[in-house]
N, C-alpha and C positions, 0 to 999 in steps of 0.2 A: 909179662912173663906170665905160660903157660908153664902146670902143672898138672902132670897126670900122678892118679892114685886108681890103684885097687879095690871097691865096694862090694864088698861075700855079704852073700844074704835077701839080697832084692828076688824079690820074683816073681815081682809086676811093675805094669807102669806107675802105681801110685804109688812103692818106695819109691823110685826114682824121685817122681815129684815132694816126696815128703824129706831126703835128702838134700833137693837142690831150693827147696824153702830154708834148711833151716844152713844153708853152709852159706845163701844169701846175708843171713843176716852177720855175717864174718864182716868189719873189718876190713875194708882192701877190698874186695870184693868185684871186678868188675863182674865178670861173667863165670855160668858153670854152664857143664852140661853135663847129666848123667844119662848113661844107656843101660838100664835095668837086663840088657839080654847079654851085652860081654863084658860089666860089672865093673865098665869101664866108669871113668870122671874125668876132666879138666877144668880144673879150675886157670880164672885169668885174671892175675892181679898185680898190680906195679909194681908193689913188692913180696916182697916174702912175706906167704902166710903162714904164723905160727905151723908147725906138724899136731900138736898140742889141744889149740882151736877148731880145725880139722876131721880131728879122733871128736869132739866133745861134741860137735854140731852132727858127728854123721850118727854116735849115742844117741842124740839127745831126736833125731830121727824114727831111729827104731831099733831093731836088734840086726845089727848088722859089723863091719867089722874094714879095715883101709887099713891100705898098706900103699904107701908112695911105687911108681911107678916109675926108673933112668933105664933111660938106655935098652927099654923093650921086658926088663931084667926085675919084681918087686926087690923092695928093699928091707921091707919086713914092717914090722909091727912101729920097733922102735922107731924113733924120732929120729931121721940122717942126720950126724953133724949140717950135711952144706949142701943138698938139694939140688944144688946148681950148678957143682963142683963135678 
């Protein structure tokens, strides 16, 4: 399962590295790709990763905000009811 996110506030590759490191600590994450220039993050997992865990990890990495991207549109800061539907 892949889930797309938008991460705001990253200004360099080090920012992306910090976000990547924190996301990788979440149980169930198989891989993560973070691009600071586009602000895009893609998490691959076997099961649904709780949005709260993603928000917490991104906040731990720095002063960044995260939103779920569904069908190319931001869903907002609140966790979606079911981002897979």
